[in-house]
C-alpha positions, -999 to 999 in steps of 0.1 A, spaced: -152 215 -326 -178 240 -315 -159 246 -282 -128 253 -301 -144 278 -324 -161 296 -295 -127 298 -278 -112 312 -312 -138 339 -313 -140 348 -277 -118 378 -264 -110 353 -234 -120 319 -220 -128 312 -184 -131 277 -169 -160 274 -145 -163 237 -130 -170 219 -98 -145 197 -82 -163 165 -97 -148 177 -129 -112 174 -121 -91 142 -120 -115 123 -146 -106 110 -180 -125 126 -208 -132 114 -243 -119 145 -257 -96 175 -246 -110 208 -257 -83 231 -248 -50 228 -229 -52 248 -191 -26 272 -206 -51 284 -231 -76 297 -202 -77 334 -192 -89 325 -158 -113 301 -139 -130 295 -106 -142 262 -88 -154 252 -54 -137 238 -22 -138 202 -31 -110 210 -59 -83 218 -33 -60 190 -44 -58 202 -80 -54 241 -71 -17 240 -74 -16 228 -109 -47 253 -118 -28 281 -102 4 274 -122 -11 269 -155 -42 292 -157 -29 329 -148 -61 343 -137 -73 313 -114 -95 323 -87 -93 309 -54 -122 286 -42 -157 300 -38 
């Protein structure tokens, strides 16, 4: 609930996550990828890049 309220109050929400956060099941889904304004991840997430770039308009390539 706190994360959803923070998103609602923010001008934009950016995803910052390393590759270990992708492809795992979570107890709760906070936001759909389409709700994000952008994002960045590391080189280990290259398997997930096509989906991230399709669903998150401002997604930045690997750093």
